[in-house]
N, C-alpha and C positions, 0 to 999 in steps of 0.2 A: 686102474689109473695110478700113475707114479706118485710117490710120497710128496706131500706138500703142494700139490698142484691146485688145490682148492677149486677144481672144476675147469681149470684152464689147461690147454695142451702145452707141453714144453716148447720153449722157443725154437729149438732145433731138434732134429731127431737125435735122441740119446744113443750113443754108440751101443751096438749089440753087447749084451752082457751087463750093462749098467742100469741103475735105477735112479730116476729123478727123485731128489730128496730136498728137504728144507729144515733149517734149524728152528722153525716154528713147531716142529714135531718133537716128541720126546726123544732124547738121545742119551749118550753116556756123558758123565761129568768127571772132572778130576779134582782132587784135593791133595794138599801137602801131606806127606807121610815121611817124617824124618828129613833126610836129604833128597828124597825122591818124591814120587807121586803114587797115589792110589786112585782107582777108578771105580765108579758106581754106575749101575744101569738106571733106567728110568724109575724103577721101584726102590732104588736105594741100596740094592744088593751089591756086594763087592764083585768086580769083574776078575775072574780067576782063569778063564780059558787062555791057555798059552798063545793060541793063534790070534786071538783078539788083542792080547797085550803086545804081541810082536807087531801087529798092524799099527797099533797106536804109537809104539816107539818109532816105527819107520816113518811116521808123519813128521817127526822132529818138531813138535809144537813148542814154540819158544817158552821158556819158563816165565817170562814177563807177561805173557798173555793172561788176561782175566776173562771171566764169563765164558769159559771154554765149553763148547758143545762138540761132541764127537759122534759121528754117524754110527748107529748100531749095525748098519749093513756094510759089509766089506765091498759091495759093489755100488754104493751110493756115489752119485756124481760129485757131491760135496762130501769130503771126509771129515772136515773139522772147521769150526769158526771160533773166533775169539776177538778180544780187544787188545790193541797194542798199548804202549805207554802213553800215546797221545790220544787214546780213546777211539781210534779208528778201527772199524771192523775189518778183520783180516780173514782170509780163507785158505784152506788146504784142499785142493781138488784131487780127485782120482786121476792117476796118470793118463788113463785112456781118454778122460774128459778133456784134460789139458791139451792133449795131442789133437783131438778133434776140433777144439775151439781155436787153436792156433792156426789151423788150416784155413780158416776164414773168419776174420774178426767181425765181419758184417752180416753173419747169418741171422742176427736178430732183427734186421731191418724189416723184412716182410711181415713178420709176426707183430713187430712194434707198430707198423702202419695200420694193421688190421685192428689192433687193440686201442689205438689212440682215440678213435671216436667215442669209445666207451668212457675213457677218462675225461675227455672234453665235455661229454654230456653230464657226467657226475659233477665236474667242476661248475658247470653252468647251473645245475640244480642247487648245489651247496652255497654258491654265491648269493642265492636268493633267501637264505636263512636269516633270521633276525638275531642281532647281537653278536658279540665276539665269541661264538661257540667254536668248538674245536674244528668241526667239519668246514665251517665257513673260512676260518683262518688258514687251514691247510689248503683249501681250494684257492684262496688268494695267493698263497705261496707257490702252488703248482702252476697257476696261470702265469705268474711272474717268472717262474723257472722256464716255462716254455717260451715266453716272449723275450726275456733278457739273456737266457743261457748262462746266468750267473751260477757258479758252482753252489751246491747245496749247503756246504759249510759243516764245521764240526766244532763243538763247544770247547773241547780240550785244546784243539789246535789254535782257536782264537785266543784262549787264555794264555797259552805258552808262547805263541809266536806273533800275537797281535795281527794275525791275518784272518780275513773274514770271508764268509760265504752268505748265502741268502738267509739261512735260519739264524745266523749269529750276528746279523747286522744290528747296530745300535741306532737309536733315534738321531744321534749326531751325524750318522751317515746318510741321512735322508733330508731332502728338501721337497716340499709340496707347494705347488703353485697352481691353484685351480685343478684342472684335470691332469696336470703334468707332475710326474714323479721323477726325481733325479737321485740316484744312489751314487755316492762317492766314497770309496773305501779302498783299503789295501788288501789284495787277495793273495792267492797262492804264489809262492816264490817272491813275495814282496812287490808284486806288480800292482801299480795303482790303476784303479778302474773308475770310470765315470759313465754311468749308464742311465739313459733317459727313456721314459715310457709315458705315452699320453693315452690315458684310459680313465674316463670319468668315474665308472663304477669302482674300479680298483682304487682310485684315489680316495673315494669316499670311505672305503673299508680301511685303507691305510691311515687315513686321518683319525679314524676311530681308535685304531691300535696305538697311534701316537699319543693319544690322550690317556691311555692306561698307565698306571704307576710303573716305575722301573725303567732301566736303560734299554733293555732289549726290545726291539721293535715287534717281533712276531711272538705273541703270546695269546692265550685264550682263557676263557673262564670255564671251569668244569661244572658239573652238575651241582656242586656245593657252593659255587661262586668263587672258588679259589683261582688265582691267576697261575697259569702253568706255562713255562717256556716251550715253544715249538722246537723240536730237535730234528736232526736229519733222519733219525729212525722213524719219527712220526710221518715225515714227508714220504719216505720210501714205503712205509706201510700203507699209506693212502693210495699211492701209485699202484702197489701190488694188489690192493683190494679191488681196484677198478680194472686193471690190465692183466694181472697174473703174476705169480711169484717170481718169474724170471726177469722182471723189469725193475729198474731203479732210476733215480734222478740222472745218473750218468748217461743213460741211453738217449736222453734228449739231445745231448751234445753230438753224438754220432749221427743221429737222425738229422739234426739241423745242419751239421757240416756237409753231409751228403746232399741234402735237398738244396741248400744254399749254393753249393758248387754247381749242381746241375742247372739251377736257374741261371746263374751267371754265365755258364758256358753255352747254354741254349740261346741266350741273348746275343752272344758273339757270332760273327760270321764264321763258317767252317774254315779250318786252317788251310792255307795254300801250300804248306810244306811242313816237314817235321820241325824245322826251326821255328816257324810261325806257331805251330801247335804248342811247342815248349814255352814260347814267350807268353802266349795267351793263358796257358795253364798256370804259369808262374804268377801272372797278374791275379787270376782267380783265387789261387790258394792263399796269396797274401791278404786278399780281401776277406776271405773266410776265416783265416787265422786271426785277423783283427776282430772279427765278430765273436770268436770263441775265446779270445785272450790267450792264444797259444802261439808258439813259433810256427812259421810256415812248414818246417820239417815235421814237427809233431802233428800238425793239422793234416798234412798230406798222408802220413803213414797211419794215423789212428782215427781220423774223423771223416775222411772223404773216401767213399767206396772206389776202389781202383777201376771198376768197370765204367764209372762215369767218365774218367779221364781217357780210358781206352776208346770209348765210343766217340768222344770228341775228336781224338786223334785220327780216327778212321773216317771222320766226316759224317757219321751216322746219327749223331745226337740231335741235330736240328730237325731232321725229318721224322725222327722216331718219337719226339715229344711235342706236346702242344706248347703254346706260348707260355712263358714263365709265370704269367699271372692267371692262367686258365684255371678254372675250378677243379678240373680233374688232373692237374699236373702231378700231384704226389702219387695218386693211384697209378697213373701212366708210368711214372718213374720206377715204381716198385715192380710193376709188370715187366718193364724193360730189363731191369736188373736180374730178374728171375729167369728170363728167357734168353738173354744174350750170352 
């Protein structure tokens, strides 16, 4: 089994010659050495192999990165990770992996759809736990992530740019009215968001969190009773534990964009001409972009599977999928995308 898979198959077939890896596993580290860098293996021994050092130099890891992890394998699909100045996790991929991934940005969707029930079951279980324990608070965050599609957020970005995501929301961004939750905040690129959710159980949990000390909304009590803020890493670790190492909070947006577009286009009458198809797809993409908080151009290129639009243009979507509210819609959609 490939490195770091924790029992889950890789999201897509790894190109021949590459090995699936994860920075959860031991790797190489770097430290300052005069005006340059020295590197150590997982046992703390200096890295002296010229081939390994050449590989590391070729990665051009920015000097500003912190918490740098370097894959010990030359054929690892991830070659290095680190944190930039804003605290965001960054990656250096193997060239062969980048090439394979760029060929189809949507290869994750079938595996994501298969793993999603596991995550939903875990969330359902953890929402039933008592008190603001870590698993329950993370389950609440993940459920809201799926429902609202709010970006997961980053503490450094919130501090420096005053722009927020789910994990960095403050209590002032929230209004609770019975079973209704309304989040009002400034997000990525300074865009203002107002997102409402009606869910009695989530509202009960969020009210409990609101009563805890401090400004940040999402926090939990650890085993010693200390309050700890929820981070984007916590949320992604929770998702990975249930679904597999290859997934993160970002995948919800690709999934939701594709499913939402498919539902909207399935509900429309098949196009009568190329012009009619273009008009209807434009209407659909604008609606989905509003849901995701993106521009229509970004939405269309990054979040809606191109096969959905191609099937609509050909007139095949309406007969190939059940009604948009049917229980098996998501399963039927993934099957269609894999076979078309």
